[in-house]
N, C-alpha and C positions, 0 to 999 in steps of 0.2 A: 321535605319542606315544600309541599305543593299547596298553594293558596290561590284564591281568585285574583284575577288581573285587577290591579288598582294603579292607575297612572295619574300623574299630574296633568290636568287639562291644559291644552295649548293656550287658552285665553289668559292663563296666569303667567305665561312666559315673560312678558315684559315686566311684570311685578317682581319676578325672581331674578331678572337680569338687569341689575342697576348698579350705580357706582358704589353704594354701601356694600352690596354683596361682593363686588370685585375687590373691594378693600379687605373684607373679611376672608374671602376665598380667592386670593390673588392667584390667577392661573400660572403666571410666570414663576412666582415663588414656589408654588406647589409642584409644578411639572418640569422646570428647567433641568433638574438633575437626572431626569429619566429620558429626555427627548434630545436627539442630536440632529444636526443638519443631515438631510438625505434619508432620514428615517421614514418608514411607513407606519403611521399610528392610527388607532381606532378610538373614536369617541362614541361609546355605546350609550344610547339614550341621550343623545346630544342636546335634546331640548332646543332652546333658542340659540345655542352656540356660544354660551358663556366661555367654555374652554376651547371650543373648536377653532375660533379665530386666533387665539393665542398659540395654539398648537401649530396652526398653519404658519405662523411667523417663525416659530422655533425650527420647523423642519427645513425651512429655506426653499429655494427654487427647485431643488432636486428631490425634495421629499413630498409626501402627500398625507393628507388626513382623510380617512374615511369616516364620515359622520353618519351614524344611523339613528333612526327613530321610528316609532310606529305611527306617528302622527304627521301627515302631509303638511299641516300648518306649521309645525315646528321646523321642518325641513325647508320650507319656503322662507321662513325668517332667517335661517342660516344662509341660504343662497343670497338673500338681499344684503346681509351683512358682509358676506364674502365679496360681493360685487362693489359694495361701498369701499372696502379696504383694498380692492384690486387683488384679491387672493383666490379668484374663481378657479384658476388653473391648479391650485394646490388642494382644493377641497372637493371631494366626491360625496354627494349626499345620496343615501340609499334608504328606502323604506323597508324596514324589517317586519317580520311577522311577530305577533305578540309572544310566541313561544320559542322563537329561534332568531339567531343573528342573521344567518343566511348568506355569509360571504365565504369564498374559497381562498381568497388571498391571504398570505401569511403576513403578520405585522410584528414590528419590533416592540411595540408598546400598546397596551389597551388601557383605557380609562373607563371605569364604571363609577361615576360620581352621582350619588344619591339616587340610584336606580335599581340596585340589586333587590331591594325589598319589594319592588314593583313586579318582579318576575314571578310568574305562576309556578315554575318548577326551577328552583335555584340550582339544584344538583345538575340538571340537564344543561342549564345555561353555562355553568362553570366548566362542564365537560366540553361543551362546544368551544368555549374560549381557549381551553388547553390545546385544541386542534388548530386554532387560528394563529397562535403565537409561534414565532420563529424560535429555533433553539436559543436559549438564554433570554428569550423575550420576557417582558415584564407586564404584569397586570396590577393596577392600583385600584383597589376597592375603597370607596369612601361612602359611609352611610351616615344619615342624620341621627344624632343622639335622641332627639325628641320623638322619632318614629321607630327607631330600632333599638331594642333593649340590648344590654351587654350579653345576655343569654342568647338571644337571637343572632347577634353578630358572631358569637363564638361558634354557633352551629354553621354559619356561612363559612367561617374560616376552616372549620373541620371538613366541610364539603369540598372546599378548594384544595385542601391537602390530599383528599382522596382521589383527586383527578391527576395527581402527580406534580402539582404546583408546589414549589418550595417556598415556605413562608420566610420573608425577610422583614425587617422593621420598616414600617411605613412612616411617612411624615406626620407630625402633629398638626392637625387641622382643627381650627376653632369649631366648636359645637358639633363635632363629628367623631366617628370611630373610623379608623383607617388602617389598612394593611397592604403592604407590597408583596407580590408573589412573583416568582421567576420560574420559567419552565426549564427544568433541569435537562 
């Protein structure tokens, strides 16, 4: 499943991060069962930080969020939000490459929300995530129904299983296809 890079432009960030979206895709409701205080979590393709800020609150003072994106402008928005919320010490922003995540640190939980379909090589991306997760670490993949067909999502799920990730049931998320995986 290799396809050309297609990403959401940074200038749409503020349109996508609004009170209506946070009501529909409430980060706390979606993520609170997977993230604990003290965890190290990864927000892949963090965009403007819709989930990053909530994740930072969930991990507490002894945890951290690694927020990665390929667009400097998105990361700058995340840093501004973190400063406004007093969460700078919990959030590390890193610019990734279009074809790889590029971190060595192991994480307890990784979120790939509405971004897997933007990856040029989904299989390579999922293999890299499997190397980043701690034992029993979890990955939540969420994709938009309007952009990702059921057939395409099934291919992504199959690719994830081939990396050694064990498929669990994911949360039901409006207008989305989702699945939770765990590193066995």
